[in-house]
Each structure stands twice: as structure tokens, then as C-alpha cells.
C-alpha positions, 0 to 999 in steps of 0.5 A: 500500500505504501509503495502504491501511494508513493508511485501515485504521488510521483506520477501526479507530480510528473504529470503536473510538471509535464502540464507546466512545461507544455503550458510554457511551450505554448506561451512561447509559441504564441509569443513567437507567432505574435512576433512573426506576425508583427515583423512582416508589418514592420518590414512592409512599412519600411519597404513602403517608406523606401519606395516613397523615398525613391519615388521622390528622388526620381521626381526631383531628378526629373524636375532638375533635368527638365529645368536644365533642358529648358535652360539649354534650349533657351541659351542655344536659341537666344545666343546661337554660336556660328562656328562655320566661319571665323568672320563671326565674332564669338564674343558679341552679345547684346551689342547693337549695330547703332552702338558700333557705329556711334563708337566708331564715330567717337573714335574719329572725334578723339583722333581729330581732337588729338590731331589738332592738339598735335598741331598746337604742340608743333606751333608753340614749339617753333623758335619764333613762338618759343612757349615751351610750357604751352607746347608740352601741355598740348603734347600731353593733351594730344597723347591723352586724346589718342589714349581715349581713342585707343580705349574706345577701340579696346572696348569695341573689340571687347564687345565683339565689334569692328573698328573702322577708322575714318578720315581725319580732317587736317588741322590749322597750322597757325594759332596767332590771333590779332586781338587775343594772341596765340596763348589765349586763342589756343586755350579758348579753342582747347576749351571748345574742343573739350566741351564738344568732346563731352557733348559727343560722349553724352550723345554716345551714352544716349545711343547706348541707353536707347539700345538698352546696352547697360554695359556700355552705359556703365563703361562710359559713365565709369571710364569716359564721362568723369575724366572729360568733365574734369578736363573741361574744368581744368581748361576753364581755369587755365583761361580764367587764370590767363585773363587775370594775368593781363589783358587779351593779347598781352605777350608778357602775361602769356610768357608768365603763364607759360612759366607756370606750365613748365613747372 
């Protein structure tokens, strides 16, 4: 009887242990199944997010490609490059033919003024005039006007235009005046030339402005107009100073003024 009771107790314990193990395995299986069911959802969400990111990237690339294509088409349509002949200026862009003609006309003005100043230099360098200060002054003015012409020629080439030099008018060779004398007459003539040159530059600026050429307007305002106004003021002061030194035609006043130009 004791043996039978012991065996029954042992069997009951084993049975309970087996039921507990079975319950534990069932719980673990349920958890594993739940995990397996949740992982596909998470992977699916990640796959959807990656697909959306790729789609957005493709849309961005397509938009950039469209913009680039439009820019290329617009550039090639607006500014076609003619490579068939070297006669065509590759640098020319927005440079109107009327601006080109006006620039060539101004180059001619600058050279003509320089030509006149050179004639004045030759006159005042004569042995029977002997006003070396005036001679050196007009020589500097001649070189300055020539430099202005060359500056305009360089700008013409910069914009892809073509320089066409024109005929120069022969200047007078005598500058003596019966009432004013040679010094005052030459300075008054110089003042008239500087004012005329300033008027021509302003006309050139108007041509550029009417053509909508902002670059040419900026060039004239920054490089040409301001120095020209200063030249007008300088010659004006020279005329006023000479008049204060003596009456028109006073040879002594001209000689003293010549000494100041030599300094």
C-alpha cells in the first residue's frame, strides 16, 4: 500500500510538471507567432517608406533635368554660336549695330581732337613762338586724346565689334590771333574742343541707353564721362587764370603763364 501511494504521488507530480512545461511551450509559441506576425508589418512599412523615398528622388531628378533642358534650349536659341566661319565674332552679345557705329564715330572725334592738339604742340614749339610750357601741355593733351581713342577701340573689340577708322580732317597750322594772341586763342579753342568732346560722349551714352546696352552705359559713365568733365574744368581755369594775368593779347602775361606750365 505504501509503495502504491508513493508511485501515485510521483506520477501526479510528473504529470503536473509535464502540464507546466507544455503550458510554457505554448506561451512561447504564441509569443513567437505574435512576433512573426508583427515583423512582416514592420518590414512592409519600411519597404513602403523606401519606395516613397525613391519615388521622390526620381521626381526631383526629373524636375532638375527638365529645368536644365529648358535652360539649354533657351541659351542655344537666344545666343546661337556660328562656328562655320571665323568672320563671326564669338564674343558679341547684346551689342547693337547703332552702338558700333556711334563708337566708331567717337573714335574719329578723339583722333581729330588729338590731331589738332598735335598741331598746337608743333606751333608753340617753333623758335619764333618759343612757349615751351604751352607746347608740352598740348603734347600731353594730344597723347591723352589718342589714349581715349585707343580705349574706345579696346572696348569695341571687347564687345565683339569692328573698328573702322575714318578720315581725319587736317588741322590749322597757325594759332596767332590779332586781338587775343596765340596763348589765349589756343586755350579758348582747347576749351571748345573739350566741351564738344563731352557733348559727343553724352550723345554716345544716349545711343547706348536707347539700345538698352547697360554695359556700355556703365563703361562710359565709369571710364569716359568723369575724366572729360574734369578736363573741361581744368581748361576753364587755365583761361580764367590767363585773363587775370593781363589783358587779351598781352605777350608778357602769356610768357608768365607759360612759366607756370613748365613747372
